[in-house]
C-alpha positions in Angstrom: 1.2 -25.0 8.6 -0.8 -24.5 5.0 -2.7 -21.3 4.3 -4.3 -19.9 0.9 -4.2 -16.2 -0.3 -7.6 -16.2 -2.7 -7.6 -13.3 -5.7 -11.0 -12.5 -7.4 -10.3 -11.8 -11.0 -11.6 -9.9 -13.6 -13.3 -13.2 -14.9 -15.1 -13.7 -10.9 -12.6 -16.5 -10.5 -10.6 -16.9 -7.4 -6.5 -17.3 -8.2 -4.9 -19.2 -5.5 -1.8 -16.5 -5.1 0.5 -19.5 -3.1 0.4 -21.3 -6.6 1.3 -18.6 -8.5 4.2 -17.6 -6.4 5.5 -21.1 -6.4 4.9 -22.7 -9.9 4.4 -20.3 -12.1 7.0 -17.1 -12.4 5.9 -16.3 -15.5 1.7 -16.2 -14.8 2.8 -14.6 -11.7 4.1 -11.5 -13.2 1.4 -11.1 -15.8 -1.0 -11.3 -12.5 1.2 -8.7 -10.7 1.1 -6.0 -13.8 -2.9 -6.6 -14.6 -3.8 -6.6 -11.1 -1.2 -4.8 -8.4 0.2 -1.6 -8.2 2.8 -0.9 -4.9 4.3 2.0 -3.2 7.7 1.5 -1.0 9.0 3.3 1.8 12.3 3.3 -0.7 10.4 5.5 -3.7 12.8 3.4 -6.2 12.3 6.5 -8.8 14.8 6.6 -11.8 17.4 9.6 -11.0 18.0 10.0 -14.9 14.4 11.0 -15.5 12.0 13.9 -14.6 9.3 13.4 -11.5 6.8 13.5 -14.3 8.1 10.3 -16.6 8.9 8.8 -13.9 5.1 9.0 -12.7 3.9 8.6 -16.0 5.9 5.7 -16.9 3.5 2.5 -15.8 0.8 4.4 -17.6 2.7 4.8 -21.0 4.1 1.1 -20.7 0.3 -0.2 -20.1 -0.9 1.8 -23.5 -1.7 5.0 -22.7 -0.8 7.7 -25.4 1.3 10.2 -23.4 -1.4 13.4 -23.2 -4.2 11.1 -21.4 -0.5 9.7 -19.3 0.1 13.6 -18.4 -3.7 14.8 -17.5 -4.6 11.8 -15.2 -0.6 12.5 -13.9 -1.4 16.0 -13.1 -4.7 15.5 -11.4 -3.2 13.7 -9.1 -0.2 15.7 -8.3 -3.5 18.3 -7.1 -4.4 16.0 -5.0 -1.7 15.4 -3.3 -0.2 18.8 -2.9 2.4 18.9 -5.7 2.8 21.8 -7.6 2.4 21.4 -11.3 5.8 22.7 -12.2 7.3 19.9 -10.3 6.6 17.7 -13.5 9.7 18.7 -15.4 11.9 19.2 -12.3 14.7 16.0 -12.4 13.9 14.1 -8.9 17.5 14.6 -7.6 16.0 18.3 -7.4 13.0 17.2 -5.0 13.1 16.9 -1.4 12.3 13.5 0.0 8.6 14.1 0.8 8.2 14.9 -2.8 9.7 11.9 -4.1 7.4 9.9 -1.9 4.4 11.2 -2.8 5.6 11.3 -6.7 5.5 7.4 -5.8 2.3 7.4 -4.8 1.3 9.3 -7.8 2.9 6.7 -9.8 1.4 3.8 -8.1 -2.2 5.4 -7.3 -2.4 6.5 -11.1 -2.0 3.3 -12.7 -4.8 0.5 -13.4 -4.5 -1.8 -10.4 -7.5 -3.7 -8.3 -5.1 -4.2 -5.3 -2.3 -1.4 -4.0 0.2 -2.9 -2.0 2.2 -0.2 0.1 5.6 -1.5 2.3 5.5 1.7 4.8 4.4 4.2 2.5 4.4 7.2 4.8 7.5 6.2 6.0 9.5 9.4 5.1 6.8 12.0 5.7 6.1 13.8 8.6 3.4 12.9 10.8 0.7 15.8 9.2 1.6 15.0 5.6 1.2 11.2 6.3 -2.3 11.7 7.8 -3.3 13.9 4.9 -2.4 11.1 2.0 -3.2 8.6 4.1 -6.6 10.6 4.3 -7.2 11.0 0.6 -6.1 7.6 -0.5 -8.8 5.7 2.0 -11.3 7.9 -0.2 -9.7 7.3 -3.3 -9.8 3.7 -2.8 -13.6 3.8 -1.4 -14.9 5.9 -4.4 -13.0 3.7 -7.2 -14.0 0.4 -5.3 -10.5 -0.8 -5.0 -8.7 -2.2 -2.1 -5.2 -1.2 -0.3 -3.1 -3.7 1.8 -0.4 -2.2 3.5 2.2 -2.7 6.3 3.3 -0.5 8.3 4.4 0.6 12.1 2.7 3.8 12.7 -0.1 2.3 14.8 -2.5 5.5 14.9 -2.3 5.4 11.2 -3.5 2.1 10.8 -6.5 2.4 13.5 -7.7 5.8 11.7 -7.7 4.5 8.5 -7.9 0.5 8.2 -10.9 -1.3 7.8 -9.0 -4.7 9.1 -5.4 -4.9 11.0 -3.5 -8.0 10.9 -0.5 -8.6 13.5 2.4 -10.1 12.5 3.3 -12.1 15.3 7.0 -13.5 15.1 7.4 -17.2 16.3 10.8 -17.3 16.2 14.0 -16.0 17.9 16.8 -16.8 15.6 15.0 -16.5 12.0 12.7 -14.3 10.1 9.5 -16.2 10.8 6.1 -14.8 11.5 2.3 -15.8 11.6 -0.4 -13.4 10.4 -4.1 -15.0 11.5 -7.4 -14.0 10.3 -8.4 -15.5 14.2 -6.0 -12.7 15.8 -7.4 -9.8 13.2 -9.2 -6.8 14.3 -12.1 -5.3 12.5 -14.0 -2.3 12.2 -17.5 -2.3 12.6 -18.9 1.6 12.7 -16.6 3.5 14.7 -15.4 0.5 17.0 -13.2 -2.1 17.1 -13.9 -5.8 17.3 -11.0 -8.5 18.2 -12.4 -12.1 18.3 -15.5 -11.4 18.3 -16.0 -8.8 20.5 -15.9 -5.1 20.5 -12.4 -3.6 22.0 -12.2 -0.9 24.6 -8.5 0.3 23.5 -7.0 -1.5 20.6 -3.8 0.7 20.6 -2.9 -0.9 23.6 -4.0 -4.7 22.6 -1.7 -3.6 19.2 1.4 -2.9 21.7 0.8 -6.1 23.7 0.6 -8.2 21.0 4.0 -6.8 20.0 5.6 -7.0 23.2 4.7 -11.0 23.0 6.7 -11.5 19.9 10.0 -13.1 20.4 11.8 -10.3 18.1 11.1 -8.0 20.6 12.2 -10.1 23.9 
């Protein structure tokens, strides 16, 4: 079984990410730095740095001066309901929800084409997660950028995603699964479609896919 993951770069050329991943680690690192930004469920903030230093780090590494970087971070902090006074605090003094929003600011403030998230709202309460995803969706659309999130939160996915790819485990004894565009749910207006047909209950279809997974049996 073979597949291709193609990415359109700034030169309007398609880059085969499979080949980069397998054959050129150095070029892959440069590519990720130029085009991707990441949010993880474990926020990976540096405890010896202040909240502001953590959030500015990527911007400073990419050449922005400290004044411009701070102004940008404060702008995004306001958008995700973080008080400006937190900027100079050590991250060890912040709550889990505040740390997760700091990680979000660090990721979305950085130049990127694709925002990649691994359960980015997993440590947040339902209301905060919903508000954060709402803002993320608005920001991405306004800037004409994309996001790829892995999530177990079906309701959030149905509320904010444009396409949902169902990951199906295909072997019980190893961590092996399958992503297929033919199994994708795609939003068309305010409706969801699967295999070219409108579906009345996308939540049920997703749950059935989960229950059919050998991993869950």
